[in-house]
DRENLUM-694091 format. One record per residue (C-alpha): residue number from 1; z, y, x. Coordinates in Angstrom, 2 decimals, padded with zeros to 5 digits, m for minus. Layout:
BEGIN
+-----+---------+---------+---------+
! num !       z !       y !       x !
+-----+---------+---------+---------+
! NUM !       Z !       Y !       X !
...
+-----+---------+---------+---------+
***
This chain:
BEGIN
+-----+---------+---------+---------+
! num !       z !       y !       x !
+-----+---------+---------+---------+
!   1 ! m024.76 !  020.42 !  069.16 !
!   2 ! m021.06 !  020.59 !  068.28 !
!   3 ! m021.10 !  016.89 !  067.44 !
!   4 ! m022.79 !  015.97 !  070.71 !
!   5 ! m020.36 !  018.06 !  072.79 !
!   6 ! m016.99 !  017.92 !  071.05 !
!   7 ! m016.93 !  014.34 !  069.73 !
!   8 ! m017.37 !  012.64 !  073.15 !
!   9 ! m014.64 !  014.88 !  074.58 !
!  10 ! m012.21 !  013.98 !  071.78 !
!  11 ! m013.14 !  010.31 !  072.13 !
!  12 ! m012.47 !  010.38 !  075.86 !
!  13 ! m009.20 !  012.23 !  075.34 !
!  14 ! m008.07 !  009.49 !  072.95 !
!  15 ! m008.80 !  006.85 !  075.59 !
!  16 ! m006.73 !  008.82 !  078.11 !
!  17 ! m003.94 !  009.15 !  075.55 !
!  18 ! m004.12 !  005.39 !  075.09 !
!  19 ! m003.76 !  004.95 !  078.86 !
!  20 ! m000.61 !  007.06 !  078.84 !
!  21 !  000.83 !  005.28 !  075.80 !
!  22 !  000.32 !  001.83 !  077.34 !
!  23 !  001.96 !  003.06 !  080.55 !
!  24 !  004.95 !  004.47 !  078.66 !
!  25 !  005.37 !  001.20 !  076.73 !
!  26 !  005.39 ! m000.79 !  079.99 !
!  27 !  007.50 !  001.72 !  081.94 !
!  28 !  010.97 !  000.43 !  080.86 !
!  29 !  009.97 ! m003.04 !  082.08 !
!  30 !  008.58 ! m001.79 !  085.41 !
!  31 !  011.65 ! m002.00 !  087.62 !
!  32 !  009.52 ! m001.20 !  090.67 !
!  33 !  009.03 !  001.65 !  093.13 !
!  34 !  007.09 !  004.85 !  092.49 !
!  35 !  003.97 !  003.77 !  094.40 !
!  36 !  003.68 !  000.50 !  092.47 !
!  37 !  004.15 !  002.36 !  089.17 !
!  38 !  001.33 !  004.71 !  090.17 !
!  39 ! m000.87 !  001.71 !  091.04 !
!  40 ! m000.19 !  000.19 !  087.60 !
!  41 ! m001.07 !  003.53 !  085.98 !
!  42 ! m004.33 !  003.56 !  087.96 !
!  43 ! m005.20 !  000.01 !  086.85 !
!  44 ! m004.53 !  000.84 !  083.19 !
!  45 ! m006.72 !  003.96 !  083.47 !
!  46 ! m009.53 !  002.01 !  085.17 !
!  47 ! m009.44 ! m000.65 !  082.46 !
!  48 ! m009.58 !  002.00 !  079.73 !
!  49 ! m012.51 !  003.73 !  081.47 !
!  50 ! m014.52 !  000.50 !  081.67 !
!  51 ! m013.80 ! m000.24 !  077.99 !
!  52 ! m014.86 !  003.32 !  077.12 !
!  53 ! m018.17 !  003.08 !  078.96 !
!  54 ! m018.86 ! m000.41 !  077.62 !
!  55 ! m018.17 !  000.23 !  073.94 !
!  56 ! m019.28 !  003.84 !  073.52 !
!  57 ! m022.65 !  005.35 !  074.25 !
!  58 ! m022.12 !  008.27 !  076.60 !
!  59 ! m024.79 !  010.43 !  078.21 !
!  60 ! m024.63 !  011.03 !  081.99 !
!  61 ! m024.19 !  014.77 !  081.44 !
!  62 ! m021.27 !  014.42 !  079.04 !
!  63 ! m019.66 !  011.89 !  081.38 !
!  64 ! m020.10 !  014.02 !  084.52 !
!  65 ! m019.22 !  017.38 !  082.97 !
!  66 ! m016.54 !  016.45 !  080.45 !
!  67 ! m015.01 !  013.01 !  080.83 !
!  68 ! m014.98 !  012.69 !  084.62 !
!  69 ! m013.14 !  015.98 !  085.30 !
!  70 ! m010.67 !  015.15 !  082.54 !
!  71 ! m009.88 !  011.75 !  084.08 !
!  72 ! m009.65 !  013.27 !  087.56 !
!  73 ! m007.45 !  016.12 !  086.37 !
!  74 ! m004.99 !  013.66 !  084.84 !
!  75 ! m004.86 !  011.54 !  087.99 !
!  76 ! m004.66 !  014.42 !  090.46 !
!  77 ! m001.27 !  015.47 !  089.06 !
!  78 !  000.07 !  011.91 !  089.45 !
!  79 ! m000.42 !  011.72 !  093.23 !
!  80 ! m003.03 !  012.37 !  095.90 !
!  81 ! m003.86 !  008.72 !  096.58 !
!  82 ! m004.20 !  007.99 !  092.85 !
!  83 ! m006.68 !  010.87 !  092.48 !
!  84 ! m008.69 !  009.61 !  095.49 !
!  85 ! m008.81 !  006.08 !  094.05 !
!  86 ! m009.72 !  007.49 !  090.63 !
!  87 ! m012.58 !  009.46 !  092.21 !
!  88 ! m014.02 !  006.25 !  093.66 !
!  89 ! m013.61 !  004.31 !  090.38 !
!  90 ! m015.02 !  007.11 !  088.18 !
!  91 ! m017.87 !  007.87 !  090.57 !
!  92 ! m018.98 !  004.26 !  091.00 !
!  93 ! m018.67 !  003.55 !  087.27 !
!  94 ! m020.76 !  006.62 !  086.38 !
!  95 ! m023.34 !  005.96 !  089.07 !
!  96 ! m023.98 !  002.28 !  088.28 !
!  97 ! m023.46 !  002.34 !  084.51 !
!  98 ! m024.92 !  005.74 !  083.58 !
!  99 ! m026.93 !  006.95 !  086.55 !
! 100 ! m024.77 !  010.01 !  087.28 !
! 101 ! m025.82 !  012.09 !  090.31 !
! 102 ! m023.82 !  010.69 !  093.20 !
! 103 ! m023.94 !  013.63 !  095.63 !
! 104 ! m023.10 !  016.28 !  093.02 !
! 105 ! m020.22 !  014.22 !  091.64 !
! 106 ! m018.87 !  013.40 !  095.10 !
! 107 ! m018.82 !  017.05 !  096.22 !
! 108 ! m017.29 !  018.31 !  092.96 !
! 109 ! m014.80 !  015.43 !  092.83 !
! 110 ! m013.63 !  015.99 !  096.42 !
! 111 ! m013.07 !  019.67 !  095.62 !
! 112 ! m010.93 !  018.67 !  092.63 !
! 113 ! m008.91 !  016.27 !  094.80 !
! 114 ! m008.32 !  019.04 !  097.34 !
! 115 ! m007.01 !  021.23 !  094.54 !
! 116 ! m004.72 !  018.37 !  093.49 !
! 117 ! m003.52 !  017.90 !  097.07 !
! 118 ! m002.68 !  021.61 !  097.32 !
! 119 ! m000.65 !  021.35 !  094.13 !
! 120 !  001.20 !  018.21 !  095.26 !
! 121 !  002.04 !  019.41 !  098.77 !
! 122 !  002.43 !  023.19 !  098.46 !
! 123 !  002.71 !  024.44 !  094.91 !
! 124 !  004.66 !  022.21 !  092.46 !
! 125 !  005.17 !  025.04 !  089.97 !
! 126 !  007.84 !  024.65 !  087.35 !
! 127 !  006.37 !  027.25 !  085.00 !
! 128 !  004.02 !  025.42 !  082.56 !
! 129 !  001.59 !  028.35 !  082.22 !
! 130 !  000.83 !  028.25 !  085.95 !
! 131 !  000.11 !  024.53 !  085.74 !
! 132 ! m002.29 !  025.07 !  082.82 !
! 133 ! m004.02 !  027.97 !  084.59 !
! 134 ! m004.37 !  025.98 !  087.81 !
! 135 ! m005.87 !  023.09 !  085.83 !
! 136 ! m008.43 !  025.36 !  084.18 !
! 137 ! m009.42 !  026.85 !  087.57 !
! 138 ! m009.71 !  023.36 !  089.10 !
! 139 ! m012.01 !  022.15 !  086.31 !
! 140 ! m014.10 !  025.35 !  086.52 !
! 141 ! m014.53 !  024.79 !  090.27 !
! 142 ! m015.60 !  021.18 !  089.66 !
! 143 ! m018.14 !  022.20 !  087.01 !
! 144 ! m019.54 !  025.04 !  089.13 !
! 145 ! m020.09 !  022.77 !  092.12 !
! 146 ! m021.60 !  019.94 !  090.08 !
! 147 ! m023.99 !  022.20 !  088.12 !
! 148 ! m024.92 !  024.17 !  091.25 !
! 149 ! m025.69 !  021.07 !  093.35 !
! 150 ! m027.59 !  019.40 !  090.51 !
! 151 ! m029.74 !  022.51 !  089.96 !
! 152 ! m030.38 !  022.82 !  093.70 !
! 153 ! m031.59 !  019.22 !  093.77 !
! 154 ! m033.79 !  019.77 !  090.73 !
! 155 ! m031.72 !  017.47 !  088.56 !
! 156 ! m031.88 !  016.78 !  084.85 !
! 157 ! m029.56 !  019.69 !  084.02 !
! 158 ! m032.53 !  022.07 !  084.52 !
! 159 ! m034.04 !  020.62 !  081.37 !
! 160 ! m030.98 !  021.39 !  079.25 !
! 161 ! m030.74 !  024.67 !  077.30 !
! 162 ! m028.36 !  027.18 !  078.85 !
! 163 ! m026.32 !  027.51 !  075.66 !
! 164 ! m025.63 !  023.75 !  075.66 !
! 165 ! m024.45 !  023.87 !  079.27 !
! 166 ! m022.18 !  026.81 !  078.44 !
! 167 ! m020.78 !  024.89 !  075.44 !
! 168 ! m020.05 !  021.88 !  077.68 !
! 169 ! m018.34 !  024.06 !  080.29 !
! 170 ! m016.19 !  025.84 !  077.71 !
! 171 ! m015.22 !  022.60 !  075.95 !
! 172 ! m014.36 !  020.95 !  079.30 !
! 173 ! m012.07 !  023.80 !  080.32 !
! 174 ! m010.46 !  023.81 !  076.87 !
! 175 ! m010.09 !  020.02 !  077.02 !
! 176 ! m008.35 !  020.34 !  080.41 !
! 177 ! m005.48 !  022.07 !  078.64 !
! 178 ! m005.06 !  019.06 !  076.34 !
! 179 ! m005.06 !  016.79 !  079.39 !
! 180 ! m002.32 !  018.84 !  081.03 !
! 181 ! m000.32 !  018.73 !  077.80 !
! 182 ! m000.68 !  014.94 !  077.90 !
! 183 !  000.42 !  014.89 !  081.55 !
! 184 !  003.49 !  017.00 !  080.78 !
! 185 !  004.37 !  014.72 !  077.85 !
! 186 !  004.11 !  011.55 !  079.97 !
! 187 !  006.14 !  013.13 !  082.76 !
! 188 !  008.94 !  014.17 !  080.40 !
! 189 !  008.99 !  010.77 !  078.68 !
! 190 !  009.10 !  008.95 !  082.02 !
! 191 !  011.98 !  011.17 !  083.13 !
! 192 !  013.85 !  010.52 !  079.89 !
! 193 !  013.36 !  006.75 !  080.25 !
! 194 !  014.65 !  006.90 !  083.82 !
! 195 !  017.69 !  008.92 !  082.78 !
! 196 !  018.38 !  006.51 !  079.91 !
! 197 !  018.28 !  003.49 !  082.23 !
! 198 !  020.53 !  005.31 !  084.70 !
! 199 !  023.02 !  006.27 !  081.98 !
! 200 !  023.16 !  002.64 !  080.81 !
! 201 !  023.97 !  001.59 !  084.38 !
! 202 !  026.71 !  004.22 !  084.64 !
! 203 !  028.09 !  003.10 !  081.27 !
! 204 !  028.16 ! m000.53 !  082.46 !
! 205 !  029.96 !  000.49 !  085.65 !
! 206 !  032.49 !  002.48 !  083.60 !
! 207 !  033.12 ! m000.44 !  081.25 !
! 208 !  033.48 ! m002.79 !  084.21 !
! 209 !  035.96 ! m000.46 !  085.93 !
! 210 !  037.97 ! m000.06 !  082.72 !
! 211 !  038.02 ! m003.80 !  082.18 !
! 212 !  039.12 ! m004.48 !  085.77 !
! 213 !  042.00 ! m001.99 !  085.52 !
! 214 !  043.08 ! m003.42 !  082.17 !
! 215 !  042.89 ! m007.06 !  083.24 !
! 216 !  044.69 ! m006.51 !  086.56 !
! 217 !  047.40 ! m004.20 !  085.21 !
! 218 !  048.98 ! m006.91 !  083.04 !
! 219 !  049.68 ! m009.54 !  085.76 !
! 220 !  050.67 ! m006.86 !  088.28 !
! 221 !  053.13 ! m005.34 !  085.81 !
! 222 !  054.59 ! m008.79 !  085.20 !
! 223 !  054.87 ! m009.47 !  088.95 !
! 224 !  056.54 ! m006.09 !  089.50 !
! 225 !  059.10 ! m006.84 !  086.80 !
! 226 !  060.09 ! m010.16 !  088.35 !
! 227 !  060.27 ! m008.59 !  091.82 !
! 228 !  062.68 ! m005.99 !  090.44 !
! 229 !  064.79 ! m008.75 !  088.86 !
! 230 !  065.02 ! m010.44 !  092.26 !
! 231 !  066.93 ! m007.38 !  093.55 !
! 232 !  069.75 ! m007.87 !  091.02 !
! 233 !  073.18 ! m008.79 !  092.31 !
! 234 !  074.78 ! m012.17 !  091.73 !
! 235 !  071.54 ! m014.05 !  091.07 !
! 236 !  071.78 ! m017.80 !  091.32 !
! 237 !  069.41 ! m019.56 !  093.68 !
! 238 !  067.70 ! m021.20 !  090.70 !
! 239 !  067.10 ! m017.83 !  089.01 !
! 240 !  065.86 ! m016.27 !  092.27 !
! 241 !  063.32 ! m019.08 !  092.83 !
! 242 !  062.17 ! m018.91 !  089.22 !
! 243 !  061.59 ! m015.14 !  089.43 !
! 244 !  059.74 ! m015.52 !  092.72 !
! 245 !  057.54 ! m018.24 !  091.24 !
! 246 !  056.62 ! m016.04 !  088.27 !
! 247 !  055.89 ! m013.09 !  090.58 !
! 248 !  053.57 ! m015.25 !  092.69 !
! 249 !  051.82 ! m016.50 !  089.55 !
! 250 !  051.18 ! m012.92 !  088.44 !
! 251 !  049.71 ! m012.00 !  091.84 !
! 252 !  047.59 ! m015.17 !  091.87 !
! 253 !  046.28 ! m014.35 !  088.41 !
! 254 !  045.31 ! m010.82 !  089.52 !
! 255 !  043.57 ! m012.29 !  092.58 !
! 256 !  041.71 ! m014.76 !  090.35 !
! 257 !  040.46 ! m011.92 !  088.13 !
! 258 !  039.20 ! m009.94 !  091.13 !
! 259 !  037.42 ! m013.05 !  092.45 !
! 260 !  035.65 ! m013.55 !  089.10 !
! 261 !  034.44 ! m009.94 !  089.07 !
! 262 !  033.20 ! m010.24 !  092.66 !
! 263 !  031.35 ! m013.46 !  091.84 !
! 264 !  029.65 ! m011.69 !  088.95 !
! 265 !  028.56 ! m008.63 !  090.90 !
! 266 !  027.99 ! m009.66 !  094.51 !
! 267 !  024.45 ! m010.41 !  095.75 !
! 268 !  023.63 ! m013.82 !  097.16 !
! 269 !  021.61 ! m014.20 !  100.37 !
! 270 !  020.93 ! m017.93 !  100.09 !
! 271 !  017.38 ! m019.28 !  100.08 !
! 272 !  016.24 ! m021.39 !  097.13 !
! 273 !  015.12 ! m024.93 !  097.93 !
! 274 !  014.51 ! m028.21 !  096.07 !
! 275 !  017.88 ! m029.73 !  095.12 !
! 276 !  018.55 ! m033.35 !  094.14 !
! 277 !  020.14 ! m032.93 !  090.71 !
! 278 !  021.94 ! m036.29 !  090.63 !
! 279 !  023.56 ! m035.68 !  094.00 !
! 280 !  024.61 ! m032.13 !  093.06 !
! 281 !  026.22 ! m033.34 !  089.82 !
! 282 !  028.12 ! m036.15 !  091.56 !
! 283 !  029.30 ! m033.71 !  094.24 !
! 284 !  030.75 ! m031.30 !  091.67 !
! 285 !  032.38 ! m034.19 !  089.76 !
! 286 !  034.15 ! m035.23 !  092.96 !
! 287 !  035.45 ! m031.69 !  093.46 !
! 288 !  036.86 ! m031.68 !  089.94 !
! 289 !  038.35 ! m035.18 !  090.10 !
! 290 !  041.91 ! m034.11 !  090.94 !
! 291 !  041.84 ! m031.29 !  088.39 !
! 292 !  040.55 ! m033.61 !  085.65 !
! 293 !  043.25 ! m036.21 !  086.40 !
! 294 !  045.89 ! m033.47 !  086.17 !
! 295 !  044.51 ! m032.45 !  082.74 !
! 296 !  044.18 ! m036.09 !  081.58 !
! 297 !  040.40 ! m035.80 !  081.26 !
! 298 !  037.99 ! m038.62 !  082.10 !
! 299 !  034.59 ! m037.64 !  083.53 !
! 300 !  031.57 ! m039.91 !  082.97 !
! 301 !  028.08 ! m039.30 !  084.38 !
! 302 !  024.81 ! m040.73 !  083.06 !
! 303 !  021.47 ! m040.22 !  084.81 !
! 304 !  018.83 ! m041.20 !  082.25 !
! 305 !  015.71 ! m040.89 !  084.42 !
! 306 !  014.61 ! m043.52 !  086.91 !
! 307 !  012.89 ! m040.84 !  088.97 !
! 308 !  014.99 ! m038.47 !  091.05 !
! 309 !  014.92 ! m035.02 !  089.41 !
! 310 !  014.64 ! m031.95 !  091.66 !
! 311 !  015.02 ! m028.27 !  090.80 !
! 312 !  014.33 ! m025.13 !  092.83 !
! 313 !  017.63 ! m023.29 !  093.26 !
! 314 !  020.11 ! m021.85 !  095.73 !
! 315 !  022.69 ! m024.58 !  096.47 !
! 316 !  025.87 ! m022.51 !  096.02 !
! 317 !  024.58 ! m020.86 !  092.85 !
! 318 !  023.60 ! m024.20 !  091.30 !
! 319 !  026.96 ! m025.74 !  092.20 !
! 320 !  028.78 ! m022.69 !  090.83 !
! 321 !  026.95 ! m023.08 !  087.50 !
! 322 !  027.93 ! m026.73 !  087.14 !
! 323 !  031.47 ! m026.09 !  088.36 !
! 324 !  032.13 ! m023.22 !  085.93 !
! 325 !  030.77 ! m025.13 !  082.91 !
! 326 !  032.62 ! m028.38 !  083.70 !
! 327 !  035.87 ! m026.53 !  084.46 !
! 328 !  035.58 ! m024.66 !  081.14 !
! 329 !  034.95 ! m027.97 !  079.37 !
! 330 !  038.07 ! m029.53 !  080.93 !
! 331 !  040.16 ! m026.50 !  079.96 !
! 332 !  038.83 ! m026.79 !  076.38 !
! 333 !  040.63 ! m030.17 !  076.12 !
! 334 !  044.35 ! m029.25 !  076.42 !
! 335 !  045.44 ! m032.68 !  075.20 !
! 336 !  042.98 ! m034.57 !  077.41 !
! 337 !  039.67 ! m036.10 !  076.46 !
! 338 !  036.27 ! m037.21 !  077.67 !
! 339 !  033.77 ! m035.11 !  079.64 !
! 340 !  030.24 ! m036.54 !  079.71 !
! 341 !  027.58 ! m035.21 !  082.09 !
! 342 !  023.97 ! m036.36 !  081.62 !
! 343 !  020.76 ! m035.61 !  083.46 !
! 344 !  017.28 ! m036.46 !  082.18 !
! 345 !  013.61 ! m035.61 !  082.62 !
! 346 !  011.70 ! m034.34 !  079.59 !
! 347 !  008.05 ! m033.79 !  080.53 !
! 348 !  008.24 ! m031.31 !  083.43 !
! 349 !  011.78 ! m030.14 !  082.68 !
! 350 !  015.11 ! m031.26 !  084.12 !
! 351 !  017.78 ! m031.16 !  081.43 !
! 352 !  021.51 ! m031.31 !  082.19 !
! 353 !  023.86 ! m031.94 !  079.23 !
! 354 !  027.61 ! m031.33 !  079.58 !
! 355 !  029.60 ! m032.57 !  076.57 !
! 356 !  033.35 ! m032.32 !  075.95 !
! 357 !  035.63 ! m033.55 !  073.15 !
! 358 !  037.73 ! m030.39 !  073.07 !
! 359 !  038.66 ! m027.77 !  070.51 !
! 360 !  035.07 ! m026.57 !  070.02 !
! 361 !  033.95 ! m023.18 !  068.73 !
! 362 !  033.11 ! m021.63 !  065.39 !
! 363 !  029.66 ! m020.29 !  064.52 !
! 364 !  030.94 ! m016.74 !  065.07 !
! 365 !  032.31 ! m017.63 !  068.50 !
! 366 !  029.00 ! m019.26 !  069.46 !
! 367 !  027.18 ! m016.00 !  068.72 !
! 368 !  029.47 ! m014.12 !  071.08 !
! 369 !  029.36 ! m016.61 !  073.94 !
! 370 !  028.24 ! m015.02 !  077.19 !
! 371 !  029.03 ! m011.51 !  075.93 !
! 372 !  031.14 ! m009.30 !  078.21 !
! 373 !  034.87 ! m010.06 !  078.10 !
! 374 !  034.62 ! m012.67 !  075.34 !
! 375 !  036.70 ! m015.77 !  076.02 !
! 376 !  038.53 ! m018.46 !  074.05 !
! 377 !  041.16 ! m018.89 !  076.80 !
! 378 !  044.45 ! m017.00 !  076.78 !
! 379 !  044.18 ! m015.86 !  080.41 !
! 380 !  040.38 ! m015.72 !  080.78 !
! 381 !  038.09 ! m012.76 !  081.36 !
! 382 !  034.87 ! m014.19 !  079.93 !
! 383 !  033.05 ! m013.52 !  083.20 !
! 384 !  032.72 ! m017.18 !  084.14 !
! 385 !  030.03 ! m017.88 !  081.53 !
! 386 !  028.41 ! m014.49 !  082.18 !
! 387 !  027.99 ! m015.58 !  085.81 !
! 388 !  026.56 ! m018.92 !  084.70 !
! 389 !  024.06 ! m017.35 !  082.30 !
! 390 !  022.89 ! m014.79 !  084.85 !
! 391 !  022.45 ! m017.51 !  087.51 !
! 392 !  020.50 ! m019.78 !  085.16 !
! 393 !  018.27 ! m016.83 !  084.26 !
! 394 !  017.72 ! m016.14 !  087.98 !
! 395 !  016.56 ! m019.77 !  088.32 !
! 396 !  014.02 ! m019.20 !  085.49 !
! 397 !  015.93 ! m021.63 !  083.30 !
! 398 !  017.49 ! m021.73 !  079.85 !
! 399 !  021.05 ! m022.43 !  078.76 !
! 400 !  021.97 ! m023.54 !  075.22 !
! 401 !  025.29 ! m024.20 !  073.48 !
! 402 !  026.10 ! m026.32 !  070.43 !
! 403 !  029.63 ! m026.63 !  069.11 !
! 404 !  031.80 ! m027.36 !  066.08 !
! 405 !  035.48 ! m026.68 !  065.66 !
! 406 !  037.66 ! m029.62 !  066.72 !
! 407 !  034.56 ! m031.69 !  067.57 !
! 408 !  033.76 ! m030.41 !  071.05 !
! 409 !  030.94 ! m028.47 !  072.69 !
! 410 !  027.60 ! m029.41 !  074.26 !
! 411 !  026.05 ! m027.22 !  076.94 !
! 412 !  022.40 ! m027.80 !  077.92 !
! 413 !  020.74 ! m026.40 !  081.03 !
! 414 !  016.93 ! m026.62 !  081.19 !
! 415 !  015.25 ! m026.07 !  084.56 !
! 416 !  011.75 ! m026.59 !  085.88 !
! 417 !  011.11 ! m029.87 !  087.71 !
! 418 !  009.78 ! m029.40 !  091.27 !
! 419 !  008.50 ! m031.73 !  093.95 !
! 420 !  010.85 ! m033.17 !  096.55 !
! 421 !  010.98 ! m031.27 !  099.81 !
! 422 !  009.28 ! m033.19 !  102.58 !
+-----+---------+---------+---------+
***
């Protein structure tokens, strides 16, 4: 008798523990609202229940008196709508797969949901012992109603020995305490995961604020120094103009740093649409023409595909990606050089290759590329490439870098090919 009563309960409890473990594994990736998280929890539980009933032989009595109240008890503490949906799933599964009494289960299940609703809306005790006691009372009420209705209808429970029914009732109430322990564990783990994610966000904000203050302080201090020098007596006109120029350069540099941080953090409200890659590349090359001439850099474009490649992207974001990478490539050639921009179609991918003949990067520098505040430029912040990499990721694309010292750098952007907009 112990085997027939206890083993199914332990087996069912393991399935419920599996449900909770799967949910906890997925939770850090579920950057969604509370209702959607509850829906995902419900789907995982439903899948586990179907697997349980399919793989394991379970009698209708064990299901109705042990497993069903355990599943309902776990769901009723999640939320009211989850417990109502669980009642429908558990009831229909038991009725069609095992032949569980529908009326007895419905009445007992509704009573358990009402108990869960009272807890959610009125009680919400913080003391664990009250939660465990309330769970035991809820399961006892469910069992009393189910057994009473089944006996009144002359159901199969009349054929069972009284001592077996008592053993099932006692084991179900005892098992409810394990379920509540599982619920408390999941709740604490979910809270800890949420606090960890929040602390990481606060840490990022703190690092960003510290970096902004550090980066801006230097040019502002320089500008302040030159402004103070401009107040000196007996300055020549040439010295005055030189000090003013340096002060303006410091202020412009501080403004440039602020603009980079804003570009990295601000949301974009543009709508993605199919973009003609060749036209977008040629447009950015025209913007950079004067700058490249000033730096003695020649820009050459090659479009390898006869077909016109299109990608799904927001126009300003796509142009900003190309602009940042090409501008970095030009600045990596202080003595001038050649900047080559290629576009090609490889199967269903649009690939854009941007190659320079500049100073290149070492293997160690390549590993750090795109990391916060890493830059190879004397006055850079490293946010330009961070912006590029985040934008490419938002477009469901990939970005790759290859480089060797004194041989230049190749940047590849891979994006999905889409159909032309009609």
